[in-house]
Backbone as CSV, one residue per row, in Angstrom:
resi,resn,N_x,N_y,N_z,CA_x,CA_y,CA_z,C_x,C_y,C_z
1,UNK,-22.386,110.762,-44.493,-21.124,111.256,-43.961,-20.083,111.456,-45.048
2,UNK,-20.486,111.338,-46.309,-19.524,111.465,-47.385,-20.166,112.231,-48.531
3,UNK,-19.403,113.112,-49.180,-19.876,113.724,-50.416,-18.800,113.561,-51.465
4,UNK,-18.892,114.293,-52.572,-17.953,114.090,-53.664,-16.526,114.477,-53.303
5,UNK,-16.366,115.327,-52.290,-15.048,115.866,-51.994,-14.449,115.390,-50.678
6,UNK,-15.274,115.018,-49.723,-14.771,114.755,-48.375,-15.386,113.496,-47.768
7,UNK,-14.593,112.890,-46.889,-15.098,111.928,-45.914,-14.755,112.509,-44.555
8,UNK,-15.691,112.481,-43.611,-15.408,113.084,-42.314,-15.988,112.244,-41.186
9,UNK,-15.405,112.448,-40.000,-15.743,111.619,-38.849,-14.659,110.581,-38.630
10,UNK,-14.302,110.332,-37.379,-13.196,109.436,-37.056,-13.379,108.042,-37.649
11,UNK,-14.498,107.394,-37.359,-14.713,106.028,-37.822,-14.882,105.938,-39.343
12,UNK,-15.686,106.807,-39.982,-15.800,106.728,-41.444,-14.466,106.907,-42.161
13,UNK,-13.633,107.844,-41.692,-12.336,108.060,-42.340,-11.429,106.852,-42.127
14,UNK,-11.424,106.324,-40.911,-10.592,105.160,-40.616,-10.997,103.974,-41.483
15,UNK,-12.288,103.735,-41.612,-12.761,102.616,-42.431,-12.454,102.850,-43.908
16,UNK,-12.561,104.098,-44.363,-12.256,104.413,-45.762,-10.783,104.153,-46.064
17,UNK,-9.908,104.499,-45.117,-8.477,104.234,-45.294,-8.236,102.733,-45.389
18,UNK,-8.871,101.977,-44.520,-8.664,100.525,-44.489,-9.142,99.846,-45.770
19,UNK,-10.165,100.409,-46.415,-10.692,99.810,-47.639,-9.966,100.296,-48.891
20,UNK,-8.943,101.125,-48.706,-8.114,101.526,-49.827,-8.515,102.796,-50.535
21,UNK,-9.442,103.558,-49.979,-9.822,104.823,-50.609,-8.623,105.770,-50.593
22,UNK,-8.443,106.520,-51.681,-7.285,107.390,-51.818,-7.651,108.822,-51.439
23,UNK,-6.772,109.438,-50.655,-7.011,110.803,-50.187,-5.850,111.714,-50.559
24,UNK,-6.193,112.955,-50.907,-5.162,113.969,-51.130,-4.494,114.344,-49.811
25,UNK,-5.295,114.539,-48.783,-4.773,114.931,-47.472,-5.848,114.672,-46.415
26,UNK,-5.395,114.340,-45.219,-6.308,114.193,-44.085,-6.012,115.313,-43.100
27,UNK,-7.047,116.085,-42.759,-6.930,117.181,-41.800,-7.408,116.693,-40.435
28,UNK,-6.600,116.948,-39.427,-6.886,116.487,-38.068,-6.855,117.657,-37.094
29,UNK,-7.828,117.672,-36.195,-7.858,118.731,-35.189,-6.679,118.587,-34.236
30,UNK,-6.043,119.695,-33.934,-4.950,119.694,-32.977,-5.439,119.168,-31.635
31,UNK,-4.655,118.301,-31.016,-4.988,117.798,-29.696,-5.810,116.527,-29.679
32,UNK,-6.072,115.922,-30.835,-6.827,114.673,-30.861,-6.086,113.575,-30.107
33,UNK,-6.852,112.654,-29.533,-6.263,111.537,-28.799,-7.266,110.391,-28.833
34,UNK,-6.891,109.273,-28.282,-7.793,108.137,-28.203,-7.338,106.978,-29.077
35,UNK,-7.933,105.819,-28.842,-7.527,104.583,-29.516,-7.701,104.670,-31.033
36,UNK,-8.857,105.165,-31.495,-9.106,105.250,-32.940,-8.137,106.213,-33.617
37,UNK,-7.843,107.327,-32.939,-6.902,108.292,-33.489,-5.525,107.668,-33.663
38,UNK,-5.051,106.941,-32.653,-3.716,106.342,-32.739,-3.678,105.221,-33.786
39,UNK,-4.789,104.497,-33.926,-4.867,103.485,-34.972,-4.774,104.149,-36.352
40,UNK,-5.480,105.270,-36.502,-5.453,106.000,-37.766,-4.049,106.508,-38.080
41,UNK,-3.376,107.077,-37.096,-2.045,107.632,-37.325,-1.043,106.539,-37.696
42,UNK,-1.212,105.345,-37.126,-0.336,104.225,-37.470,-0.464,103.889,-38.949
43,UNK,-1.701,103.851,-39.443,-1.927,103.525,-40.861,-1.461,104.670,-41.750
44,UNK,-1.726,105.897,-41.338,-1.291,107.071,-42.112,0.220,107.059,-42.289
45,UNK,0.933,106.801,-41.209,2.401,106.759,-41.278,2.882,105.611,-42.159
46,UNK,2.258,104.444,-42.012,2.677,103.269,-42.781,2.439,103.464,-44.272
47,UNK,1.288,104.054,-44.633,0.912,104.204,-46.045,1.401,105.516,-46.668
48,UNK,2.006,106.390,-45.848,2.496,107.654,-46.373,1.402,108.604,-46.827
49,UNK,0.270,108.599,-46.142,-0.841,109.477,-46.509,-0.563,110.881,-45.982
50,UNK,-0.635,111.906,-46.826,-0.392,113.277,-46.345,-1.439,113.678,-45.302
51,UNK,-0.991,114.334,-44.239,-1.918,114.785,-43.205,-1.440,116.114,-42.647
52,UNK,-2.340,116.781,-41.941,-1.998,118.081,-41.360,-2.874,118.326,-40.137
53,UNK,-2.257,118.780,-39.063,-3.016,119.187,-37.880,-3.435,120.644,-38.046
54,UNK,-4.716,120.911,-37.832,-5.266,122.248,-38.080,-6.218,122.632,-36.949
55,UNK,-6.521,123.929,-36.815,-7.538,124.356,-35.846,-8.928,123.835,-36.246
56,UNK,-9.804,123.749,-35.269,-11.168,123.255,-35.495,-11.877,124.079,-36.565
57,UNK,-11.581,125.389,-36.599,-12.249,126.286,-37.549,-11.940,125.899,-38.994
58,UNK,-10.752,125.377,-39.247,-10.388,124.946,-40.593,-11.284,123.800,-41.044
59,UNK,-11.551,122.872,-40.141,-12.406,121.735,-40.469,-13.835,122.194,-40.754
60,UNK,-14.317,123.129,-39.948,-15.656,123.682,-40.189,-15.734,124.372,-41.546
61,UNK,-14.647,125.023,-41.937,-14.655,125.729,-43.225,-14.709,124.752,-44.399
62,UNK,-14.256,123.526,-44.182,-14.274,122.529,-45.251,-15.637,121.870,-45.399
63,UNK,-16.253,121.481,-44.296,-17.487,120.683,-44.384,-18.666,121.296,-43.639
64,UNK,-18.452,122.478,-43.051,-19.540,123.098,-42.300,-19.623,122.559,-40.883
65,UNK,-20.617,123.010,-40.178,-20.772,122.618,-38.768,-21.512,121.286,-38.661
66,UNK,-20.828,120.243,-39.103,-21.358,118.889,-38.993,-20.524,118.137,-37.965
67,UNK,-20.917,116.921,-37.666,-20.198,116.143,-36.657,-18.992,115.460,-37.289
68,UNK,-17.945,116.265,-37.563,-16.753,115.691,-38.196,-15.775,115.114,-37.183
69,UNK,-15.990,115.347,-35.899,-15.189,114.767,-34.819,-13.698,115.099,-34.940
70,UNK,-13.397,116.198,-35.614,-12.011,116.619,-35.721,-11.222,115.935,-36.812
71,UNK,-11.910,115.264,-37.751,-11.220,114.556,-38.839,-11.958,114.794,-40.150
72,UNK,-11.244,115.360,-41.131,-11.806,115.547,-42.474,-10.768,115.087,-43.491
73,UNK,-11.172,114.183,-44.370,-10.273,113.665,-45.405,-10.738,114.150,-46.773
74,UNK,-9.791,114.677,-47.546,-10.097,115.181,-48.887,-9.879,114.050,-49.891
75,UNK,-10.927,113.687,-50.601,-10.890,112.560,-51.530,-10.088,112.914,-52.784
76,UNK,-9.253,111.983,-53.247,-8.498,112.191,-54.481,-9.447,112.258,-55.670
77,UNK,-9.171,113.195,-56.568,-9.995,113.358,-57.760,-9.573,112.422,-58.889
78,UNK,-8.359,111.878,-58.807,-7.872,110.981,-59.863,-7.292,109.728,-59.223
79,UNK,-7.081,108.715,-60.051,-6.393,107.508,-59.612,-4.910,107.684,-59.929
80,UNK,-4.075,107.716,-58.917,-2.646,107.932,-59.150,-2.001,106.684,-59.746
81,UNK,-1.036,106.922,-60.641,-0.327,105.821,-61.295,0.839,105.366,-60.422
82,UNK,1.081,104.070,-60.408,2.242,103.546,-59.679,3.519,104.020,-60.365
83,UNK,4.425,104.602,-59.595,5.623,105.236,-60.169,6.500,104.245,-60.924
84,UNK,6.949,103.193,-60.266,7.894,102.280,-60.906,7.273,101.583,-62.108
85,UNK,5.998,101.199,-62.001,5.330,100.554,-63.131,5.238,101.504,-64.317
86,UNK,4.984,102.793,-64.044,4.892,103.788,-65.108,6.234,103.961,-65.803
87,UNK,7.301,104.089,-65.012,8.641,104.236,-65.589,9.009,102.997,-66.401
88,UNK,8.760,101.824,-65.846,9.126,100.578,-66.528,8.407,100.454,-67.875
89,UNK,7.125,100.833,-67.906,6.353,100.738,-69.149,6.879,101.704,-70.199
90,UNK,7.239,102.912,-69.775,7.769,103.911,-70.709,9.122,103.460,-71.260
91,UNK,9.973,102.949,-70.403,11.291,102.470,-70.844,11.137,101.295,-71.814
92,UNK,10.178,100.405,-71.538,9.930,99.267,-72.432,9.457,99.749,-73.799
93,UNK,8.600,100.759,-73.837,8.138,101.317,-75.113,9.298,101.929,-75.901
94,UNK,10.196,102.612,-75.187,11.345,103.229,-75.839,12.280,102.178,-76.425
95,UNK,12.387,101.030,-75.758,13.244,99.957,-76.255,12.706,99.366,-77.560
96,UNK,11.392,99.394,-77.709,10.762,98.850,-78.928,10.768,99.847,-80.074
97,UNK,10.728,101.156,-79.744,10.564,102.195,-80.759,11.646,103.261,-80.585
98,UNK,12.669,103.254,-81.431,13.781,104.227,-81.294,13.344,105.686,-81.424
99,UNK,12.187,105.938,-82.038,11.710,107.319,-82.193,10.979,107.816,-80.956
100,UNK,10.772,106.930,-79.987,10.055,107.289,-78.751,11.067,107.767,-77.712
101,UNK,10.937,109.013,-77.276,11.884,109.599,-76.325,11.170,109.887,-74.996
102,UNK,11.469,109.128,-73.945,10.768,109.308,-72.669,10.977,110.699,-72.068
103,UNK,9.926,111.185,-71.420,9.972,112.500,-70.775,9.096,112.502,-69.531
104,UNK,9.705,112.780,-68.385,8.980,112.902,-67.125,9.211,114.300,-66.549
105,UNK,8.255,114.765,-65.765,8.399,116.047,-65.074,8.187,115.799,-63.585
106,UNK,9.182,116.224,-62.789,9.103,116.086,-61.335,8.919,117.466,-60.725
107,UNK,7.988,117.576,-59.783,7.700,118.852,-59.135,8.130,118.791,-57.676
108,UNK,9.122,119.601,-57.345,9.684,119.610,-55.988,9.030,120.716,-55.169
109,UNK,7.931,120.401,-54.523,7.286,121.352,-53.618,6.425,122.392,-54.296
110,UNK,6.019,122.194,-55.540,5.086,123.123,-56.184,3.729,122.968,-55.501
111,UNK,3.304,123.982,-54.763,2.122,123.844,-53.908,0.905,124.621,-54.398
112,UNK,1.102,125.579,-55.292,-0.024,126.363,-55.789,-0.812,125.527,-56.807
113,UNK,-2.107,125.353,-56.558,-2.890,124.441,-57.390,-3.038,124.942,-58.822
114,UNK,-3.086,126.256,-58.999,-3.231,126.776,-60.367,-1.935,126.636,-61.151
115,UNK,-0.819,126.854,-60.499,0.463,126.592,-61.167,0.579,125.116,-61.539
116,UNK,0.196,124.266,-60.622,0.235,122.824,-60.873,-0.646,122.452,-62.064
117,UNK,-1.866,122.991,-62.098,-2.765,122.703,-63.208,-2.219,123.192,-64.532
118,UNK,-1.629,124.389,-64.523,-1.052,124.943,-65.760,0.137,124.116,-66.228
119,UNK,0.958,123.639,-65.284,2.089,122.778,-65.641,1.579,121.474,-66.259
120,UNK,0.552,120.910,-65.659,-0.018,119.664,-66.189,-0.525,119.850,-67.614
121,UNK,-1.142,120.995,-67.882,-1.632,121.275,-69.238,-0.467,121.327,-70.226
122,UNK,0.621,122.003,-69.852,1.790,122.067,-70.722,2.420,120.686,-70.903
123,UNK,2.454,119.906,-69.830,3.015,118.552,-69.914,2.246,117.703,-70.913
124,UNK,0.932,117.761,-70.839,0.109,116.963,-71.748,0.296,117.420,-73.187
125,UNK,0.314,118.740,-73.398,0.494,119.284,-74.750,1.875,118.960,-75.324
126,UNK,2.870,118.867,-74.455,4.242,118.583,-74.900,4.528,117.083,-75.010
127,UNK,3.564,116.264,-74.646,3.742,114.824,-74.764,4.536,114.180,-73.654
128,UNK,4.585,114.815,-72.484,5.272,114.194,-71.345,4.561,112.899,-70.968
129,UNK,5.344,111.934,-70.492,4.774,110.626,-70.175,4.133,110.556,-68.804
130,UNK,4.584,111.408,-67.871,3.994,111.401,-66.531,4.516,112.587,-65.729
131,UNK,3.763,112.934,-64.703,4.165,113.940,-63.715,4.396,113.216,-62.401
132,UNK,5.496,113.532,-61.737,5.837,112.896,-60.468,5.766,113.935,-59.361
133,UNK,5.007,113.634,-58.315,4.812,114.543,-57.187,5.262,113.891,-55.896
134,UNK,5.754,114.689,-54.940,5.972,114.149,-53.598,4.642,113.992,-52.876
135,UNK,4.515,112.958,-52.063,3.258,112.728,-51.346,2.956,113.861,-50.375
136,UNK,4.007,114.457,-49.827,3.818,115.553,-48.882,4.402,116.838,-49.464
137,UNK,3.658,117.929,-49.320,4.179,119.233,-49.697,3.836,119.691,-51.092
138,UNK,3.224,118.829,-51.900,2.868,119.214,-53.256,1.422,119.654,-53.364
139,UNK,1.086,120.246,-54.496,-0.286,120.699,-54.734,-1.212,119.494,-54.902
140,UNK,-2.436,119.593,-54.417,-3.390,118.500,-54.589,-4.060,118.546,-55.959
141,UNK,-4.572,117.408,-56.377,-5.438,117.372,-57.555,-6.850,117.644,-57.054
142,UNK,-7.279,118.897,-57.179,-8.619,119.273,-56.731,-9.350,119.984,-57.866
143,UNK,-10.506,120.555,-57.548,-11.319,121.186,-58.586,-10.556,122.312,-59.295
144,UNK,-9.783,123.093,-58.532,-9.044,124.217,-59.128,-7.932,123.732,-60.056
145,UNK,-7.164,122.752,-59.603,-6.064,122.269,-60.454,-6.606,121.556,-61.691
146,UNK,-7.704,120.813,-61.530,-8.312,120.152,-62.682,-8.806,121.172,-63.706
147,UNK,-9.445,122.219,-63.209,-9.971,123.253,-64.114,-8.839,123.955,-64.841
148,UNK,-7.788,124.339,-64.107,-6.667,125.047,-64.723,-5.939,124.163,-65.728
149,UNK,-5.941,122.868,-65.494,-5.260,121.950,-66.412,-6.064,121.701,-67.682
150,UNK,-7.290,122.223,-67.749,-8.183,121.998,-68.901,-8.397,120.501,-69.157
151,UNK,-8.422,119.724,-68.074,-8.645,118.287,-68.186,-7.386,117.467,-68.364
152,UNK,-6.221,118.117,-68.459,-4.969,117.380,-68.686,-4.680,116.392,-67.556
153,UNK,-5.066,116.750,-66.331,-4.801,115.870,-65.194,-5.607,114.572,-65.258
154,UNK,-6.612,114.536,-66.132,-7.369,113.303,-66.344,-6.791,112.490,-67.500
155,UNK,-5.808,113.053,-68.204,-5.258,112.409,-69.389,-3.822,111.926,-69.202
156,UNK,-3.044,112.645,-68.407,-1.636,112.295,-68.235,-1.454,111.557,-66.908
157,UNK,-0.660,110.475,-66.875,-0.426,109.786,-65.609,0.237,110.704,-64.583
158,UNK,-0.245,110.642,-63.359,0.336,111.387,-62.249,0.691,110.379,-61.163
159,UNK,1.939,110.406,-60.715,2.382,109.504,-59.651,2.758,110.308,-58.416
160,UNK,2.384,109.796,-57.259,2.826,110.370,-55.997,3.832,109.421,-55.366
161,UNK,4.954,109.979,-54.937,5.998,109.150,-54.334,6.279,109.653,-52.923
162,UNK,6.614,108.738,-52.039,6.884,109.125,-50.655,8.183,109.898,-50.528
163,UNK,9.121,109.659,-51.458,10.423,110.325,-51.408,10.862,110.655,-52.834
164,UNK,10.889,111.942,-53.166,11.245,112.371,-54.521,12.668,111.971,-54.880
165,UNK,13.574,111.980,-53.912,14.972,111.642,-54.185,15.125,110.166,-54.551
166,UNK,14.381,109.318,-53.880,14.421,107.892,-54.229,13.905,107.686,-55.652
167,UNK,12.854,108.421,-56.016,12.327,108.343,-57.388,13.372,108.788,-58.396
168,UNK,14.117,109.825,-58.064,15.164,110.303,-58.977,16.261,109.258,-59.160
169,UNK,16.644,108.601,-58.095,17.666,107.548,-58.201,17.165,106.414,-59.097
170,UNK,15.884,106.124,-59.004,15.318,105.066,-59.852,15.377,105.480,-61.322
171,UNK,15.043,106.732,-61.606,15.120,107.229,-62.979,16.555,107.180,-63.504
172,UNK,17.516,107.552,-62.677,18.924,107.478,-63.073,19.322,106.036,-63.397
173,UNK,18.863,105.126,-62.561,19.159,103.708,-62.759,18.571,103.199,-64.080
174,UNK,17.443,103.777,-64.482,16.764,103.359,-65.710,17.265,104.122,-66.938
175,UNK,18.333,104.918,-66.780,18.972,105.537,-67.930,18.533,106.948,-68.259
176,UNK,17.840,107.606,-67.352,17.391,108.976,-67.585,18.462,109.981,-67.184
177,UNK,18.535,111.097,-67.907,19.217,112.273,-67.391,18.173,113.069,-66.603
178,UNK,18.598,113.641,-65.477,17.687,114.398,-64.626,18.156,115.846,-64.616
179,UNK,17.370,116.714,-65.223,17.764,118.103,-65.446,17.004,119.037,-64.507
180,UNK,17.736,119.781,-63.705,17.140,120.780,-62.817,16.954,122.083,-63.574
181,UNK,15.740,122.596,-63.578,15.494,123.907,-64.183,15.668,124.969,-63.097
182,UNK,16.784,125.682,-63.142,17.091,126.662,-62.117,17.886,127.816,-62.717
183,UNK,17.622,129.014,-62.226,18.369,130.170,-62.728,19.767,130.260,-62.130
184,UNK,20.059,129.432,-61.127,21.354,129.495,-60.437,22.383,128.583,-61.100
185,UNK,22.665,128.848,-62.375,23.676,128.069,-63.083,24.091,128.831,-64.334
186,UNK,25.193,128.406,-64.934,25.730,129.077,-66.117,25.192,128.476,-67.422
187,UNK,24.794,127.236,-67.397,24.311,126.573,-68.606,22.838,126.935,-68.834
188,UNK,22.419,127.036,-70.100,21.001,127.295,-70.356,20.342,126.100,-71.048
189,UNK,19.029,126.146,-71.171,18.273,124.988,-71.656,18.633,124.623,-73.094
190,UNK,19.196,125.567,-73.854,19.546,125.294,-75.248,20.863,124.531,-75.356
191,UNK,21.550,124.365,-74.229,22.791,123.593,-74.201,22.558,122.125,-73.832
192,UNK,21.323,121.774,-73.506,21.003,120.417,-73.069,20.500,119.594,-74.246
193,UNK,20.952,118.346,-74.343,20.455,117.426,-75.364,19.201,116.740,-74.820
194,UNK,18.047,117.250,-75.216,16.786,116.720,-74.709,16.269,115.523,-75.505
195,UNK,17.045,115.048,-76.471,16.621,113.845,-77.185,16.874,112.584,-76.365
196,UNK,17.675,112.714,-75.343,17.909,111.591,-74.436,16.683,111.388,-73.538
197,UNK,16.504,110.183,-72.957,15.457,110.012,-71.947,15.674,111.027,-70.821
198,UNK,14.658,111.844,-70.551,14.850,113.023,-69.703,13.786,113.133,-68.626
199,UNK,14.230,113.514,-67.445,13.327,113.915,-66.362,13.673,115.352,-65.998
200,UNK,12.699,116.227,-66.067,12.892,117.642,-65.762,12.367,117.919,-64.366
201,UNK,13.165,118.599,-63.555,12.756,118.939,-62.194,12.451,120.431,-62.119
202,UNK,11.240,120.756,-61.666,10.838,122.140,-61.433,10.662,122.345,-59.936
203,UNK,11.102,123.503,-59.439,11.052,123.761,-58.005,9.844,124.563,-57.572
204,UNK,9.717,124.731,-56.277,8.581,125.443,-55.701,8.636,126.918,-56.053
205,UNK,7.488,127.573,-55.912,7.353,128.970,-56.308,8.272,129.891,-55.510
206,UNK,8.484,129.588,-54.247,9.282,130.476,-53.410,10.726,130.047,-53.248
207,UNK,10.938,128.760,-52.942,12.279,128.284,-52.578,13.051,127.699,-53.757
208,UNK,12.379,127.399,-54.853,13.050,126.720,-55.952,13.268,125.254,-55.635
209,UNK,14.249,124.656,-56.246,14.556,123.242,-56.032,15.427,123.106,-54.787
210,UNK,15.085,122.175,-53.926,15.846,121.994,-52.687,17.263,121.526,-53.005
211,UNK,18.196,121.858,-52.124,19.607,121.522,-52.341,19.817,120.014,-52.413
212,UNK,19.065,119.251,-51.625,19.236,117.795,-51.637,18.780,117.197,-52.962
213,UNK,17.726,117.761,-53.554,17.268,117.305,-54.866,18.240,117.750,-55.949
214,UNK,18.719,118.983,-55.850,19.695,119.498,-56.822,20.946,118.624,-56.882
215,UNK,21.358,118.135,-55.740,22.609,117.360,-55.687,22.512,116.051,-56.463
216,UNK,21.303,115.568,-56.715,21.120,114.305,-57.432,21.018,114.526,-58.935
217,UNK,20.621,115.714,-59.340,20.415,115.998,-60.763,21.716,115.839,-61.548
218,UNK,21.615,115.340,-62.772,22.797,115.142,-63.607,23.259,116.440,-64.258
219,UNK,22.363,117.428,-64.361,22.737,118.708,-64.947,21.733,119.766,-64.501
220,UNK,22.128,121.027,-64.689,21.268,122.157,-64.367,21.196,123.072,-65.589
221,UNK,20.038,123.696,-65.786,19.889,124.582,-66.937,18.943,125.727,-66.591
222,UNK,19.304,126.901,-67.093,18.497,128.098,-66.868,17.805,128.517,-68.161
223,UNK,16.729,129.283,-68.017,16.082,129.918,-69.158,16.732,131.287,-69.328
224,UNK,17.371,131.564,-70.450,18.021,132.873,-70.621,16.988,133.989,-70.661
225,UNK,17.286,135.088,-69.945,16.356,136.212,-69.871,17.101,137.527,-70.025
226,UNK,16.397,138.529,-70.529,16.978,139.847,-70.759,16.489,140.899,-69.767
227,UNK,15.389,140.628,-69.092,14.803,141.622,-68.194,15.508,141.684,-66.854
228,UNK,14.954,142.469,-65.949,15.583,142.686,-64.643,14.922,141.897,-63.514
229,UNK,13.748,141.315,-63.752,13.056,140.596,-62.673,13.834,139.350,-62.274
230,UNK,14.346,138.615,-63.238,15.261,137.515,-62.928,14.640,136.147,-62.785
231,UNK,13.306,136.049,-62.777,12.695,134.733,-62.663,11.298,134.764,-63.260
232,UNK,10.827,133.577,-63.642,9.492,133.424,-64.202,8.608,132.656,-63.239
233,UNK,7.300,132.826,-63.385,6.347,131.947,-62.714,6.674,130.503,-63.097
234,UNK,6.577,129.580,-62.147,7.017,128.206,-62.391,6.251,127.543,-63.527
235,UNK,4.976,127.864,-63.690,4.223,127.246,-64.779,4.686,127.776,-66.135
236,UNK,5.022,129.069,-66.197,5.562,129.623,-67.443,6.924,129.023,-67.760
237,UNK,7.761,128.896,-66.732,9.091,128.315,-66.930,8.990,126.872,-67.415
238,UNK,8.073,126.112,-66.825,7.901,124.717,-67.236,7.497,124.623,-68.699
239,UNK,6.596,125.510,-69.122,6.143,125.503,-70.512,7.303,125.780,-71.476
240,UNK,8.139,126.760,-71.138,9.278,127.101,-72.004,10.232,125.915,-72.132
241,UNK,10.554,125.276,-71.013,11.479,124.135,-71.043,10.867,122.976,-71.830
242,UNK,9.599,122.686,-71.579,8.951,121.560,-72.237,8.918,121.731,-73.754
243,UNK,8.687,122.947,-74.196,8.597,123.125,-75.640,9.963,123.308,-76.300
244,UNK,11.013,123.516,-75.516,12.362,123.357,-76.051,12.628,121.866,-76.268
245,UNK,12.129,121.031,-75.362,12.227,119.584,-75.558,11.511,119.186,-76.850
246,UNK,10.285,119.681,-77.033,9.524,119.371,-78.242,10.283,119.823,-79.486
247,UNK,10.828,121.041,-79.453,11.554,121.591,-80.625,12.715,120.680,-80.997
248,UNK,13.521,120.303,-79.993,14.672,119.467,-80.290,14.265,118.109,-80.841
249,UNK,13.206,117.558,-80.300,12.802,116.212,-80.710,12.109,116.195,-82.066
250,UNK,11.711,117.354,-82.571,11.122,117.445,-83.912,12.192,117.511,-84.990
251,UNK,13.416,117.847,-84.602,14.515,117.961,-85.573,15.027,116.564,-85.919
252,UNK,15.023,116.240,-87.174,15.462,114.915,-87.609,16.994,114.842,-87.648
C-alpha cells in the first residue's frame, strides 16, 4: 500500500501520520465521512499538515485504480528543518564569527515547483542559510522541484512553518531585517545594506507578496528595469537579489 511517493488508504495513511511520517500534502475525496476520517482530520488540523479535498479522478491520477479509499498522501522527499532551531543556530554562529552574515529566504505562496527548485538552486549558490515555506499554499518538494534545484534542496535547510507572519516576527526579534522584494516601491535593491542579518521575502508568481506579509517587512526593494514588461519571473528575481547580497558581502 506504499511506494516511494505515496501512502494511500484510510487506515495506512492514518497510521503513517500517527507514527510521524512527513507528508507534503494529503488529498482527500470530497464527501468523505466516518470515524476514521474525523480522527484523521483532527490530527491533520492539530499538526498543521497540508490537505486538499479533490474529485475521485484526481486520486486515481496519482496512484491508479487501486483501493485508495479516497485518501492519498504524498510523502515528503526531504526532512524539513525545525524553524526556530535553525534560526537560533545561525544567530549563534554569527555571534562567534563577525564575518558570518545570516541570510534567509522566505517564499510567500510560491507554488510553481520549477520556480521553487530554481530559487533553491540560487539560494544554495548564494550561501543562504535556509529557505522558509508556509505549510499551506507553497510548492512541494517533489521530483520536479528536486530536479530543477540540481540537488540544492538536499543541501540547504528547508523549514515549513504554519504561519509565515509568526516566523517573520521571530526573525525580527532575533535581529534580522526583513526585506520584501517587490516592484511596488521607490527604493531599489542597491539601496539596501545587505551586510546586516537579512531575510528576503519573495512573493507568488501571480499575486506577489500578500499585504499582511508586506506590513511586517522592515523595508521594500525593487529590481530596477528598463524594459516595458515590468516584472521578472520570481526565480530570476530571486537570483538577482541574492547575488546583490553576495556582491555586497564580498566588499571588504
